[in-house]
C-alpha positions as a Markdown table, in Angstrom:
| # | Residue | x | y | z |
|---|---|---|---|---|
| 1 | Unk | 135.7 | 107.6 | 33.4 |
| 2 | Unk | 133.4 | 109.8 | 30.6 |
| 3 | Unk | 130.8 | 112.0 | 30.0 |
| 4 | Unk | 127.1 | 111.9 | 29.0 |
| 5 | Unk | 124.7 | 114.6 | 28.0 |
| 6 | Unk | 121.3 | 114.0 | 28.6 |
| 7 | Unk | 117.6 | 115.4 | 29.2 |
| 8 | Unk | 114.9 | 113.9 | 31.5 |
| 9 | Unk | 111.5 | 114.6 | 31.1 |
| 10 | Unk | 109.5 | 113.4 | 34.3 |
| 11 | Unk | 106.6 | 110.7 | 33.3 |
| 12 | Unk | 103.3 | 110.4 | 35.0 |
| 13 | Unk | 103.0 | 107.8 | 37.3 |
| 14 | Unk | 100.8 | 105.0 | 36.5 |
| 15 | Unk | 98.0 | 103.9 | 38.8 |
| 16 | Unk | 96.1 | 100.7 | 38.6 |
| 17 | Unk | 93.1 | 99.2 | 40.7 |
| 18 | Unk | 92.8 | 95.8 | 41.7 |
| 19 | Unk | 90.7 | 93.4 | 43.9 |
| 20 | Unk | 90.7 | 92.8 | 47.5 |
| 21 | Unk | 90.9 | 89.9 | 49.4 |
| 22 | Unk | 88.1 | 88.4 | 48.7 |
| 23 | Unk | 89.6 | 87.9 | 45.3 |
| 24 | Unk | 93.2 | 88.1 | 46.2 |
| 25 | Unk | 94.1 | 85.1 | 44.7 |
| 26 | Unk | 92.9 | 86.0 | 40.8 |
| 27 | Unk | 94.1 | 89.8 | 41.6 |
| 28 | Unk | 98.1 | 87.9 | 42.8 |
| 29 | Unk | 97.6 | 85.6 | 40.1 |
| 30 | Unk | 98.2 | 89.5 | 37.6 |
| 31 | Unk | 101.3 | 90.2 | 39.0 |
| 32 | Unk | 104.1 | 89.9 | 36.9 |
| 33 | Unk | 106.9 | 87.8 | 37.5 |
| 34 | Unk | 109.0 | 90.9 | 38.1 |
| 35 | Unk | 107.3 | 91.3 | 42.1 |
| 36 | Unk | 109.4 | 92.7 | 44.1 |
| 37 | Unk | 112.1 | 91.3 | 45.3 |
| 38 | Unk | 112.1 | 92.9 | 49.1 |
| 39 | Unk | 108.9 | 90.8 | 49.5 |
| 40 | Unk | 109.2 | 89.6 | 53.0 |
| 41 | Unk | 108.7 | 86.0 | 51.5 |
| 42 | Unk | 111.4 | 85.8 | 48.7 |
| 43 | Unk | 112.6 | 82.6 | 48.1 |
| 44 | Unk | 115.9 | 81.9 | 45.9 |
| 45 | Unk | 116.1 | 78.8 | 43.5 |
| 46 | Unk | 118.4 | 77.5 | 41.1 |
| 47 | Unk | 117.7 | 77.9 | 37.5 |
| 48 | Unk | 118.1 | 74.8 | 35.6 |
| 49 | Unk | 121.4 | 74.4 | 34.3 |
| 50 | Unk | 123.2 | 77.1 | 35.5 |
| 51 | Unk | 125.1 | 76.7 | 38.7 |
| 52 | Unk | 124.0 | 80.3 | 40.1 |
| 53 | Unk | 121.7 | 81.1 | 42.8 |
| 54 | Unk | 118.5 | 83.4 | 41.5 |
| 55 | Unk | 115.7 | 85.1 | 43.9 |
| 56 | Unk | 112.5 | 84.0 | 42.6 |
| 57 | Unk | 109.7 | 86.1 | 43.0 |
| 58 | Unk | 106.9 | 84.9 | 45.8 |
| 59 | Unk | 104.0 | 83.0 | 44.3 |
| 60 | Unk | 100.3 | 84.4 | 44.1 |
| 61 | Unk | 99.5 | 81.7 | 46.4 |
| 62 | Unk | 102.2 | 82.8 | 49.3 |
| 63 | Unk | 101.4 | 86.1 | 49.3 |
| 64 | Unk | 97.6 | 84.9 | 50.2 |
| 65 | Unk | 98.8 | 82.4 | 52.9 |
| 66 | Unk | 101.2 | 85.5 | 54.2 |
| 67 | Unk | 97.7 | 88.0 | 54.3 |
| 68 | Unk | 95.6 | 85.3 | 55.7 |
| 69 | Unk | 98.0 | 84.3 | 58.3 |
| 70 | Unk | 98.6 | 87.9 | 59.6 |
| 71 | Unk | 95.3 | 89.0 | 59.7 |
| 72 | Unk | 94.8 | 85.3 | 61.7 |
| 73 | Unk | 98.0 | 86.8 | 64.0 |
| 74 | Unk | 96.7 | 89.9 | 64.4 |
| 75 | Unk | 93.4 | 88.9 | 66.3 |
| 76 | Unk | 95.4 | 87.4 | 69.3 |
| 77 | Unk | 98.3 | 90.1 | 69.0 |
| 78 | Unk | 96.3 | 93.5 | 68.0 |
| 79 | Unk | 98.7 | 94.8 | 65.8 |
| 80 | Unk | 98.8 | 94.1 | 61.5 |
| 81 | Unk | 101.7 | 94.0 | 59.3 |
| 82 | Unk | 100.7 | 93.9 | 55.9 |
| 83 | Unk | 103.5 | 96.1 | 54.6 |
| 84 | Unk | 104.8 | 95.4 | 50.8 |
| 85 | Unk | 103.0 | 92.7 | 50.3 |
| 86 | Unk | 101.2 | 94.2 | 46.7 |
| 87 | Unk | 97.9 | 95.3 | 47.6 |
| 88 | Unk | 95.8 | 97.3 | 45.7 |
| 89 | Unk | 93.2 | 97.2 | 48.2 |
| 90 | Unk | 92.7 | 97.3 | 51.7 |
| 91 | Unk | 92.1 | 93.6 | 52.4 |
| 92 | Unk | 88.6 | 92.5 | 54.0 |
| 93 | Unk | 88.7 | 90.6 | 57.3 |
| 94 | Unk | 91.0 | 93.1 | 59.3 |
| 95 | Unk | 90.0 | 92.9 | 62.9 |
| 96 | Unk | 89.9 | 97.0 | 63.3 |
| 97 | Unk | 87.3 | 97.2 | 66.0 |
| 98 | Unk | 90.8 | 96.0 | 68.3 |
| 99 | Unk | 93.9 | 96.7 | 66.7 |
| 100 | Unk | 96.3 | 99.3 | 68.3 |
| 101 | Unk | 99.1 | 99.1 | 65.2 |
| 102 | Unk | 98.6 | 98.7 | 61.4 |
| 103 | Unk | 100.9 | 99.0 | 58.4 |
| 104 | Unk | 99.9 | 99.0 | 55.1 |
| 105 | Unk | 103.1 | 100.9 | 53.7 |
| 106 | Unk | 105.1 | 99.6 | 50.7 |
| 107 | Unk | 102.0 | 98.7 | 48.7 |
| 108 | Unk | 100.2 | 99.8 | 46.1 |
| 109 | Unk | 96.8 | 101.1 | 47.6 |
| 110 | Unk | 95.3 | 103.9 | 45.6 |
| 111 | Unk | 92.3 | 105.1 | 48.3 |
| 112 | Unk | 91.0 | 104.1 | 51.8 |
| 113 | Unk | 87.6 | 103.0 | 51.9 |
| 114 | Unk | 85.4 | 105.9 | 54.1 |
| 115 | Unk | 83.9 | 103.1 | 56.0 |
| 116 | Unk | 87.3 | 101.9 | 57.6 |
| 117 | Unk | 87.2 | 104.0 | 59.9 |
| 118 | Unk | 83.7 | 105.2 | 61.1 |
| 119 | Unk | 82.5 | 104.3 | 64.5 |
| 120 | Unk | 83.2 | 101.8 | 66.4 |
| 121 | Unk | 85.7 | 100.8 | 64.1 |
| 122 | Unk | 89.4 | 101.2 | 64.6 |
| 123 | Unk | 88.8 | 103.1 | 68.1 |
| 124 | Unk | 91.8 | 101.5 | 69.7 |
| 125 | Unk | 94.3 | 102.2 | 66.9 |
| 126 | Unk | 97.1 | 104.0 | 67.8 |
| 127 | Unk | 99.3 | 103.7 | 65.1 |
| 128 | Unk | 98.7 | 103.9 | 61.4 |
| 129 | Unk | 101.5 | 103.7 | 58.8 |
| 130 | Unk | 100.6 | 103.8 | 54.9 |
| 131 | Unk | 104.2 | 104.8 | 53.4 |
| 132 | Unk | 104.9 | 104.5 | 49.9 |
| 133 | Unk | 101.4 | 104.0 | 48.5 |
| 134 | Unk | 99.8 | 106.0 | 46.0 |
| 135 | Unk | 97.3 | 107.6 | 47.8 |
| 136 | Unk | 95.7 | 110.5 | 46.6 |
| 137 | Unk | 92.9 | 111.4 | 48.7 |
| 138 | Unk | 92.2 | 110.4 | 52.6 |
| 139 | Unk | 88.8 | 110.0 | 54.1 |
| 140 | Unk | 87.7 | 112.2 | 56.1 |
| 141 | Unk | 86.5 | 109.4 | 58.7 |
| 142 | Unk | 90.5 | 108.6 | 59.5 |
| 143 | Unk | 90.7 | 112.4 | 61.2 |
| 144 | Unk | 88.2 | 111.6 | 63.7 |
| 145 | Unk | 89.9 | 108.6 | 65.4 |
| 146 | Unk | 90.5 | 109.2 | 69.2 |
| 147 | Unk | 93.5 | 107.2 | 70.0 |
| 148 | Unk | 95.6 | 107.7 | 67.3 |
| 149 | Unk | 99.1 | 109.0 | 68.0 |
| 150 | Unk | 101.3 | 108.0 | 65.3 |
| 151 | Unk | 100.1 | 108.7 | 61.5 |
| 152 | Unk | 102.4 | 108.3 | 58.8 |
| 153 | Unk | 101.6 | 108.9 | 55.1 |
| 154 | Unk | 105.0 | 110.1 | 53.5 |
| 155 | Unk | 105.9 | 108.9 | 50.2 |
| 156 | Unk | 102.0 | 109.0 | 48.7 |
| 157 | Unk | 100.6 | 111.3 | 45.7 |
| 158 | Unk | 98.3 | 113.5 | 48.4 |
| 159 | Unk | 97.3 | 116.9 | 47.2 |
| 160 | Unk | 94.5 | 118.1 | 49.9 |
| 161 | Unk | 93.4 | 116.7 | 52.8 |
| 162 | Unk | 89.3 | 116.1 | 53.2 |
| 163 | Unk | 87.1 | 118.9 | 54.3 |
| 164 | Unk | 86.9 | 118.3 | 58.0 |
| 165 | Unk | 83.6 | 118.9 | 60.2 |
| 166 | Unk | 84.9 | 121.7 | 62.6 |
| 167 | Unk | 82.4 | 121.2 | 65.4 |
| 168 | Unk | 84.0 | 117.1 | 65.8 |
| 169 | Unk | 87.1 | 116.5 | 67.6 |
| 170 | Unk | 90.1 | 116.0 | 65.0 |
| 171 | Unk | 92.8 | 113.5 | 65.9 |
| 172 | Unk | 92.6 | 114.6 | 69.7 |
| 173 | Unk | 95.5 | 112.3 | 70.4 |
| 174 | Unk | 97.8 | 113.2 | 67.7 |
| 175 | Unk | 101.5 | 113.0 | 68.1 |
| 176 | Unk | 103.3 | 112.5 | 65.3 |
| 177 | Unk | 102.5 | 112.8 | 61.5 |
| 178 | Unk | 104.3 | 112.4 | 58.2 |
| 179 | Unk | 102.8 | 113.5 | 55.0 |
| 180 | Unk | 106.9 | 114.1 | 53.5 |
| 181 | Unk | 107.1 | 113.7 | 49.7 |
| 182 | Unk | 103.6 | 113.9 | 48.7 |
| 183 | Unk | 102.5 | 116.3 | 46.4 |
| 184 | Unk | 100.4 | 119.5 | 48.8 |
| 185 | Unk | 99.3 | 122.0 | 47.7 |
| 186 | Unk | 98.5 | 123.7 | 51.0 |
| 187 | Unk | 100.2 | 123.7 | 54.3 |
| 188 | Unk | 98.1 | 121.3 | 56.6 |
| 189 | Unk | 97.6 | 124.1 | 59.4 |
| 190 | Unk | 94.6 | 121.8 | 60.4 |
| 191 | Unk | 97.2 | 119.3 | 62.8 |
| 192 | Unk | 98.5 | 122.6 | 64.7 |
| 193 | Unk | 95.3 | 124.3 | 65.0 |
| 194 | Unk | 93.4 | 120.9 | 66.6 |
| 195 | Unk | 95.7 | 118.6 | 68.0 |
| 196 | Unk | 97.0 | 119.6 | 71.2 |
| 197 | Unk | 99.8 | 116.5 | 72.1 |
| 198 | Unk | 101.5 | 117.3 | 68.6 |
| 199 | Unk | 105.1 | 116.9 | 68.7 |
| 200 | Unk | 106.4 | 116.1 | 65.1 |
| 201 | Unk | 105.0 | 117.0 | 62.0 |
| 202 | Unk | 107.2 | 116.4 | 59.1 |
| 203 | Unk | 106.4 | 117.7 | 55.8 |
| 204 | Unk | 109.3 | 118.1 | 53.6 |
| 205 | Unk | 109.8 | 117.2 | 49.8 |
| 206 | Unk | 105.9 | 119.2 | 48.7 |
| 207 | Unk | 107.0 | 121.8 | 46.7 |
| 208 | Unk | 103.9 | 122.9 | 45.8 |
| 209 | Unk | 103.0 | 123.7 | 49.4 |
| 210 | Unk | 106.2 | 125.8 | 49.5 |
| 211 | Unk | 105.2 | 128.1 | 46.1 |
| 212 | Unk | 103.8 | 130.7 | 49.5 |
| 213 | Unk | 104.5 | 131.8 | 52.5 |
| 214 | Unk | 103.3 | 129.6 | 55.3 |
| 215 | Unk | 100.9 | 131.1 | 57.6 |
| 216 | Unk | 102.1 | 132.7 | 60.2 |
| 217 | Unk | 99.5 | 134.3 | 62.0 |
| 218 | Unk | 97.7 | 130.8 | 62.3 |
| 219 | Unk | 100.4 | 129.2 | 63.5 |
| 220 | Unk | 100.3 | 132.0 | 66.2 |
| 221 | Unk | 97.3 | 131.6 | 67.3 |
| 222 | Unk | 96.8 | 127.5 | 67.1 |
| 223 | Unk | 96.0 | 125.7 | 70.1 |
| 224 | Unk | 99.8 | 124.6 | 70.5 |
| 225 | Unk | 101.1 | 128.1 | 70.5 |
| 226 | Unk | 98.2 | 129.1 | 73.4 |
| 227 | Unk | 99.2 | 125.8 | 75.6 |
| 228 | Unk | 102.9 | 127.3 | 75.1 |
| 229 | Unk | 101.8 | 130.4 | 76.3 |
| 230 | Unk | 99.7 | 129.6 | 79.3 |
| 231 | Unk | 102.0 | 126.3 | 80.5 |
| 232 | Unk | 105.2 | 128.2 | 79.7 |
| 233 | Unk | 108.2 | 126.4 | 78.3 |
| 234 | Unk | 107.0 | 122.9 | 77.5 |
| 235 | Unk | 108.1 | 120.0 | 75.2 |
| 236 | Unk | 108.7 | 121.9 | 71.5 |
| 237 | Unk | 106.7 | 120.4 | 68.6 |
| 238 | Unk | 109.2 | 119.9 | 65.3 |
| 239 | Unk | 108.2 | 120.7 | 62.1 |
| 240 | Unk | 110.2 | 119.5 | 59.1 |
| 241 | Unk | 109.9 | 121.5 | 55.8 |
| 242 | Unk | 112.6 | 122.6 | 53.1 |
| 243 | Unk | 114.9 | 125.2 | 52.9 |
| 244 | Unk | 113.3 | 126.8 | 50.4 |
| 245 | Unk | 114.5 | 130.4 | 50.0 |
| 246 | Unk | 111.2 | 132.0 | 50.1 |
| 247 | Unk | 110.5 | 130.2 | 53.4 |
| 248 | Unk | 114.5 | 131.0 | 54.8 |
| 249 | Unk | 113.4 | 134.5 | 54.2 |
| 250 | Unk | 110.2 | 134.2 | 55.9 |
| 251 | Unk | 111.4 | 132.9 | 59.1 |
| 252 | Unk | 114.1 | 134.6 | 59.7 |
| 253 | Unk | 112.5 | 138.0 | 58.4 |
| 254 | Unk | 109.3 | 136.6 | 61.0 |
| 255 | Unk | 111.3 | 135.9 | 63.9 |
| 256 | Unk | 110.5 | 132.4 | 64.4 |
| 257 | Unk | 112.8 | 131.5 | 66.9 |
| 258 | Unk | 111.2 | 134.0 | 69.1 |
| 259 | Unk | 107.8 | 134.3 | 68.0 |
| 260 | Unk | 107.1 | 130.8 | 67.3 |
| 261 | Unk | 109.1 | 129.8 | 70.2 |
| 262 | Unk | 107.0 | 126.8 | 70.6 |
| 263 | Unk | 108.0 | 125.6 | 67.1 |
| 264 | Unk | 111.4 | 124.0 | 66.4 |
| 265 | Unk | 112.5 | 123.9 | 63.0 |
| 266 | Unk | 114.1 | 121.5 | 60.8 |
| 267 | Unk | 115.1 | 122.6 | 57.4 |
| 268 | Unk | 115.7 | 119.7 | 55.1 |
| 269 | Unk | 119.2 | 120.4 | 53.0 |
| 270 | Unk | 116.9 | 120.1 | 49.5 |
| 271 | Unk | 118.4 | 123.6 | 48.2 |
| 272 | Unk | 121.9 | 123.9 | 47.1 |
| 273 | Unk | 124.3 | 126.4 | 48.6 |
| 274 | Unk | 125.6 | 129.2 | 46.7 |
| 275 | Unk | 129.4 | 129.7 | 47.0 |
| 276 | Unk | 129.9 | 132.5 | 44.1 |
| 277 | Unk | 127.7 | 134.2 | 42.0 |
| 278 | Unk | 126.8 | 131.4 | 39.7 |
| 279 | Unk | 127.9 | 128.2 | 41.3 |
| 280 | Unk | 126.0 | 126.7 | 43.1 |
| 281 | Unk | 126.7 | 122.8 | 45.2 |
| 282 | Unk | 124.6 | 120.0 | 46.0 |
| 283 | Unk | 123.0 | 117.0 | 46.6 |
| 284 | Unk | 121.5 | 114.4 | 44.3 |
| 285 | Unk | 118.1 | 115.2 | 45.9 |
| 286 | Unk | 118.6 | 119.1 | 45.4 |
| 287 | Unk | 119.0 | 118.0 | 41.5 |
| 288 | Unk | 115.9 | 116.1 | 41.8 |
| 289 | Unk | 113.8 | 119.3 | 42.7 |
| 290 | Unk | 112.5 | 120.9 | 40.0 |
| 291 | Unk | 111.8 | 124.2 | 41.9 |
| 292 | Unk | 115.0 | 124.2 | 43.0 |
| 293 | Unk | 116.1 | 125.5 | 39.3 |
| 294 | Unk | 113.5 | 128.3 | 39.3 |
| 295 | Unk | 114.2 | 130.0 | 42.5 |
| 296 | Unk | 117.9 | 129.6 | 41.7 |
| 297 | Unk | 118.5 | 130.7 | 38.5 |
| 298 | Unk | 119.6 | 127.3 | 37.3 |
| 299 | Unk | 119.9 | 126.3 | 34.1 |
| 300 | Unk | 123.0 | 124.1 | 33.9 |
| 301 | Unk | 123.8 | 120.4 | 35.9 |
| 302 | Unk | 126.9 | 118.9 | 36.6 |
| 303 | Unk | 126.8 | 115.4 | 38.1 |
| 304 | Unk | 129.8 | 113.9 | 38.8 |
| 305 | Unk | 128.9 | 110.5 | 39.2 |
| 306 | Unk | 127.2 | 106.9 | 38.4 |
| 307 | Unk | 123.5 | 106.2 | 38.2 |
| 308 | Unk | 121.8 | 109.0 | 39.5 |
| 309 | Unk | 118.5 | 110.0 | 38.1 |
| 310 | Unk | 118.5 | 113.6 | 38.1 |
| 311 | Unk | 115.1 | 116.1 | 37.3 |
| 312 | Unk | 116.1 | 118.5 | 34.1 |
| 313 | Unk | 113.1 | 120.3 | 32.8 |
| 314 | Unk | 113.0 | 121.0 | 28.7 |
| 315 | Unk | 115.8 | 123.6 | 27.3 |
| 316 | Unk | 118.5 | 122.7 | 30.4 |
| 317 | Unk | 121.4 | 121.1 | 29.7 |
| 318 | Unk | 122.9 | 118.5 | 31.8 |
| 319 | Unk | 126.4 | 116.9 | 31.6 |
| 320 | Unk | 127.3 | 114.0 | 33.3 |
| 321 | Unk | 131.0 | 112.7 | 34.5 |
| 322 | Unk | 131.5 | 109.2 | 35.6 |
| 323 | Unk | 133.5 | 109.5 | 38.7 |
| 324 | Unk | 133.7 | 107.5 | 41.7 |
| 325 | Unk | 134.2 | 108.8 | 45.2 |
| 326 | Unk | 137.7 | 107.1 | 46.1 |
| 327 | Unk | 140.8 | 108.3 | 47.6 |
| 328 | Unk | 142.8 | 106.7 | 44.4 |
| 329 | Unk | 140.6 | 107.9 | 41.9 |
| 330 | Unk | 142.7 | 111.1 | 40.3 |
| 331 | Unk | 139.9 | 113.7 | 39.8 |
| 332 | Unk | 142.3 | 116.1 | 37.6 |
| 333 | Unk | 141.6 | 113.9 | 35.4 |
| 334 | Unk | 138.0 | 115.9 | 34.8 |
| 335 | Unk | 139.1 | 119.0 | 35.2 |
| 336 | Unk | 138.9 | 120.0 | 31.9 |
| 337 | Unk | 135.8 | 119.0 | 31.1 |
| 338 | Unk | 134.0 | 120.2 | 34.2 |
| 339 | Unk | 135.8 | 123.7 | 33.8 |
| 340 | Unk | 134.7 | 123.9 | 30.4 |
| 341 | Unk | 130.9 | 123.3 | 31.6 |
| 342 | Unk | 131.1 | 125.6 | 34.2 |
| 343 | Unk | 132.2 | 128.6 | 31.6 |
| 344 | Unk | 129.5 | 127.6 | 29.1 |
| 345 | Unk | 126.9 | 128.3 | 32.1 |
| 346 | Unk | 128.9 | 131.8 | 33.0 |
| 347 | Unk | 128.9 | 132.9 | 30.0 |
| 348 | Unk | 125.5 | 132.4 | 29.1 |
| 349 | Unk | 124.9 | 134.0 | 32.2 |
| 350 | Unk | 123.1 | 131.3 | 34.2 |
| 351 | Unk | 123.5 | 129.2 | 37.7 |
| 352 | Unk | 125.2 | 126.3 | 37.3 |
| 353 | Unk | 124.5 | 122.9 | 39.9 |
| 354 | Unk | 127.6 | 120.7 | 40.5 |
| 355 | Unk | 126.3 | 118.0 | 42.3 |
| 356 | Unk | 127.2 | 114.2 | 43.5 |
| 357 | Unk | 125.7 | 112.1 | 45.7 |
| 358 | Unk | 126.1 | 114.1 | 48.8 |
| 359 | Unk | 127.5 | 117.0 | 47.8 |
| 360 | Unk | 129.9 | 117.2 | 50.2 |
| 361 | Unk | 133.1 | 115.7 | 48.2 |
| 362 | Unk | 133.6 | 115.1 | 44.2 |
| 363 | Unk | 131.3 | 118.6 | 43.9 |
| 364 | Unk | 133.1 | 120.1 | 46.1 |
| 365 | Unk | 136.6 | 119.2 | 45.0 |
| 366 | Unk | 135.5 | 119.8 | 41.7 |
| 367 | Unk | 134.5 | 123.2 | 42.3 |
| 368 | Unk | 137.7 | 124.3 | 44.4 |
| 369 | Unk | 139.6 | 123.5 | 41.7 |
| 370 | Unk | 137.5 | 125.9 | 39.3 |
| 371 | Unk | 138.0 | 128.3 | 41.7 |
| 372 | Unk | 141.7 | 128.2 | 42.6 |
| 373 | Unk | 141.4 | 128.5 | 38.4 |
| 374 | Unk | 139.6 | 131.3 | 38.5 |
| 375 | Unk | 140.4 | 133.4 | 41.4 |
| 376 | Unk | 144.3 | 132.8 | 41.0 |
| 377 | Unk | 144.2 | 131.3 | 45.2 |
| 378 | Unk | 145.4 | 128.3 | 46.6 |
| 379 | Unk | 143.4 | 125.0 | 48.0 |
| 380 | Unk | 143.4 | 126.4 | 51.7 |
| 381 | Unk | 142.0 | 129.6 | 50.2 |
| 382 | Unk | 139.6 | 128.0 | 48.0 |
| 383 | Unk | 137.9 | 125.2 | 50.7 |
| 384 | Unk | 137.6 | 128.6 | 53.1 |
| 385 | Unk | 135.4 | 130.2 | 50.4 |
| 386 | Unk | 133.2 | 126.8 | 50.1 |
| 387 | Unk | 132.7 | 126.4 | 53.8 |
| 388 | Unk | 131.7 | 129.7 | 54.3 |
| 389 | Unk | 128.7 | 128.4 | 52.0 |
| 390 | Unk | 128.3 | 125.0 | 52.9 |
| 391 | Unk | 129.8 | 123.9 | 56.0 |
| 392 | Unk | 130.1 | 120.4 | 56.0 |
| 393 | Unk | 132.3 | 120.3 | 52.5 |
| 394 | Unk | 134.9 | 117.5 | 53.1 |
| 395 | Unk | 136.3 | 116.0 | 50.1 |
| 396 | Unk | 138.3 | 112.8 | 50.5 |
| 397 | Unk | 141.9 | 112.6 | 51.2 |
| 398 | Unk | 143.4 | 111.5 | 47.7 |
| 399 | Unk | 141.2 | 114.7 | 46.5 |
| 400 | Unk | 142.7 | 116.8 | 48.4 |
| 401 | Unk | 145.8 | 115.5 | 47.7 |
| 402 | Unk | 145.6 | 116.0 | 44.0 |
| 403 | Unk | 144.3 | 119.8 | 44.5 |
| 404 | Unk | 147.2 | 120.3 | 46.6 |
| 405 | Unk | 149.5 | 118.7 | 43.7 |
| 406 | Unk | 147.5 | 120.6 | 41.1 |
| 407 | Unk | 148.0 | 123.7 | 43.3 |
| 408 | Unk | 150.4 | 125.7 | 40.7 |
| 409 | Unk | 148.9 | 124.3 | 37.8 |
| 410 | Unk | 145.3 | 126.0 | 38.6 |
| 411 | Unk | 146.5 | 129.2 | 40.2 |
| 412 | Unk | 148.8 | 129.6 | 36.5 |
| 413 | Unk | 145.0 | 128.4 | 34.5 |
| 414 | Unk | 147.0 | 125.7 | 33.1 |
| 415 | Unk | 143.6 | 123.2 | 32.8 |
């Protein structure tokens, strides 16, 4: 095991635009030999002079053939799956007037044509999935489709929704909508105000959206609230958002469980748990969310593991301890380096985030060892303190054994 220190600055995503299906051969010809190996048409071939099997990217012609075949079959079956086909534009020739399901996920789409959803097109569509693309904007016509029940747009670059005509019905059949992992600036209240059958709204990992409190008054008076009050208890609507402290405090202060009883909240465990005054435990997702640091006063990040991409802002300190979550690993070997880094954060009067992948085993073991040393307490006392803050904490049995064997040394400050 070894340690590394680094600073990480995010680079803006590169976005490119190319032709649609009509010139798909020339488009696909330009793709590099690094085409995604997860494409459904990947094949394996032998390298010349080698005895090893190596994956080869699909040829442009193979991808074009697959697109054409899927479109032809969709005319019969009413479902079109064009996921993971390196598309830069929506292909022409889609039988939109008869499709019930359209999947364009895992491509490189940067926009959807406004005319794509204009009447009489898409009048039978009830499921649209365009996850993991590069969409920045959505056409207003998408929101007027009469039969869409499922609309999944997770993993894009959507910042705002289009301005909609208040006199038109807005997704009147919608039941599930996903806009997670986007860059939304505002809470999309329009879904709650217009979609009376709405049962699931996924909005996690939209940091900008949660910089201010959620629109409680609008939620209190939306169509879902009115129907709940009129009809009595029924099926709740699930709202999934991140557990940003500002929002958690708002939910408690305004007593949403009572006053918005029609709403079922699911909080993404993005923000870390504070174990003691300056010491936090979190997961990899915690260390990939920049707003965590400002909200919690964190300027030090201790990563325990390998191959984890962490977001660290300028002026922060990052230490990496390469260590695996195996019971046979002796975690005592990294006590000294971990303690020195945590002590540095304490002396600077800034918070420190200790994280591994899930924030359950490696990070918990290190924090337990640290507070055993600092508070001169047993392992059982230390893990009890941690579990009050992070109930799911569960270091593996090998780490627990090491902590128990090291208990006397830790309590007496020998590390």
